[in-house]
N, C-alpha and C positions, 0 to 999 in steps of 0.2 A: 518380662514384669520387676525382674529383680531391678535392672536400672534403675527404674523409674520408681520402687518403693523405697530405692536406697534414697533419692534425690529429695521425693518429700518428706525423710525423717532429717536429711540435713538441713531442711528449708525449717522444718517444725523447731530443730536444734539451735537455729541463728537466731529465729522469733523468739525465743522463751530468754538469750542471751540477749538481745535487745532490749526487753519488756522492761528491766532499771534505768536503761539509759534514755529514753524517749517519753515523752509524756503521753498519757494515756489515750488521747485521742489521735495523737500522730499513730500510735501505735496500733491503733485499732483501723485505721487506714489501709496501715501497709500490710497488716494481717490480712485484710480481705481483698485489697489487689493481689495477694499471693495466692488465697485461695481461688481468686477468678482467672488465674493465669494457668493454676496448677489444671482448673475445669478444663481449658481450654486446651493445654498441649495433648498432642497426639498420645495416645497410648499404644506403643506397638510393640510387643515382644520381640525382642533379638530374634527368638528362635523360630520367628513366623519368616521374616527376611531372611532368615541363613535358609530355611527351608526353598523359598523361590528362588536365591542365589544357586545353590546346587541344582535344581532341576532344569533353571537354564543354561549350566555349566554344561549337563549332560546332556540335554535337547541339543547345544551347538555341534556336540564330538558326532553327531547323526548327518551322515553326508548324503544317504540314501533311505529314505523311510516312508512308507505307506500307514498312513491314519484313516480310520472309519470311525465315523460318531454319530449316534445316535441320541436327536435331540426331540425337546418339547419346549414350543414357547406358546406363552401365552399372550392372548391380544383381549383386549378391553373394550365390548361394547358399548355402544351409546349409552343404554342404559346401567351402565357401572357393572356387568355379568361379565366373569373372566372364564373363557373357553381356550382350551388347549389344541394346538395344530402339532403333529406328529413330524419328523422328517429323517434327515441325513445330510451329515456331511461328509465328502469322500477327501484325502488328501491324498495326491504321489506326489513326492519332491525330491528333486537331486539339486543340492544346494553345489556351487553358489550360484546357478542363474536357470533353475528350472523347476516348475509345478502347474499341475492339473489338479484343479479345486472343481470339485463337482457337489451343490448343493440341491435338495430339496426337499419340498414339504407337501402339505394339503396344497398349498394355494399357490406356491411357484417352482422353478424348476432354473437353475442357474448354472453355467460351467465359467472356469476362469483358467486362461492359456496363461502360461507364460514360459518363452524360449531363451532368453537373456538377449532377445532383440526386439520384441513385440508381446505386447500384452490386450489379450482379447477377452471380451465378455459376451456370451453366447446365450440365446435364450431359444431351447429346444422346441417347447410349444408355440411360441409366438413366430419364430423363424427369421428371429434379427439378431445380428452380430455387429460390435464394434470393438476397432482395431486401432492401436497407437502404439506409437515408439517407444519403448520402454529402457532403461538403465539397465547396466551390465548385470546388477546384483538384485537378492530376494529383499536384501535389507535395503536398498536402496530405491526398490519399486512400490515396498509399503508404502513409504512416505511419500511419494512423487504422487501415486491416485488417490490416497488422502486427501492430500492437499491441492493437488488438482482437480482432481475431479470426484471428489467427497465419495471417494469409494472403500470402504473399510471389508475387508477380507474377513469370513466368518473364523473364529477362534485363535485371529493373529498376536493378540497379548502374549500367548503362551511361550512365544519363542522368540520376547523381547527383553524377558528378565536377565539380567548380569548386566545389561548394555548400559549403554549412557541415555538409551529414551523407555528405561524401562516401568519408569511412572512412581515409581517410589515416591517423591516427593509429595504426591498428590493423593497418599494413604492417611485414612486419618486414624484408625487404628488397624491390630493384626492381632490375631490370637491362634495360639494352637488349640485345638477342639479336642482333640485327643484320637487314639486309636479306631480304625476300621477296617471292613473286610469286602474288597471289591470284588466278587466273582470270584469268592475263595484267596486274593490275593491281599496281603497285609498292607494297609496304608496309612498315612497319617492326616486328618482331618485338619485343616485349616480354614479363618472367617478374617475377611478382611471389610472395613470400610472407605469408601472412596468417594466424596462426594455424595449424588444421588445413588449409587449405586451401592449395593452390599453383595460381596461376591464370596464363595466358599470354594474349594479346591481339596481335592483328595489326592495325595502322591504315594505314590509306591516306596516302600523302605527298600534297602538295601542298595548295590551298587548301580542301580537302573531307577532314580528317580523320575521314572515317566508320571504324570499328571494321569490320572484315569476317571475324575468324575470332575465337574466344574459345575457350579449352580450361581447365575446371578441375576439378583432381583431389584428394581427399579421401585426405591422408598419415595420418589416422590410422587407416584400414582397412588392415591388412598385404595385403590383394587389391588397394589403389589406385584402385579406382574412378574413373572420368573422364567429365564431362561436355563434351560437343563442339557449338558452336556455328557454323554457316555462316550468315554474314547478306548478304542481298541489299537492295538499298534503293531507293527511290522516293520522293525528295525533291521533288516535282513533283504529289503525289499529290492529291484534293480529293474532298472528302466532303458529301453531305446530313445534316442534323439525324439522320433515319432511321436510319442507320450504326450510331449510340453508343447507341440507345433499344431497350430488350428488348421485344419481343411474344412473351408463351408461345403456343406450338402450342397447340392445341385439348386434348390430352389431356396436357400436361404438369403435374406438382401440386407446389404451393409448398411447402418446410419452411423450417426455423427455422433460421438456421447459427449453431453454438455461438459463445460470444463469452468473452475470456479474464475 
């Protein structure tokens, strides 16, 4: 806030200096325009962006890790009532070219495999799977599966901060909420606005700034549905190559994934 506050003070001082030089109508129009511009300008506290950058830089140092997440997802019924579904998201990751992501909630179970050569989506309950060729790194894969197949993996934005495509330019505001404890661990809470999404993140203090909780709220819906994830990390996990290679069960059926 320091930079934005000082900018407003400088604008105010400049307006006062111009009062003696401008006709009254011109000055009124100029100050009104300045006021509208100030209201439209994004209000992002530098400390909030720095926290995301620090988190992203640390996450990129993790070459192998496991992340278990407990989630709750809101759905809005036809009558406008909001209901919640509990679920889990489990990540097994080995950079730069391997992951297994398993998602499960009250309505759907999905598994995502990537071994550096192929990307597979598998639905255990339905017995269907789809496999497509994949680029050689996780970073490239995230872009390809979203742009070509409209597949966005859960929590993937946590791993983008500090990179060129981290979407900071889309932020409308960012503030430091303050200290908080997550499962007894000291964290700092931050709140951001981005289009029709309000989101919060709790980042651990110290030399391991891991994200420990995230909340996303859809503000374009009157019911304000939310997605909440509580994150539990194992930063020393190791995996064999077989972890990331999909081996279809005997009765599983291949299908074709639709492309954009």
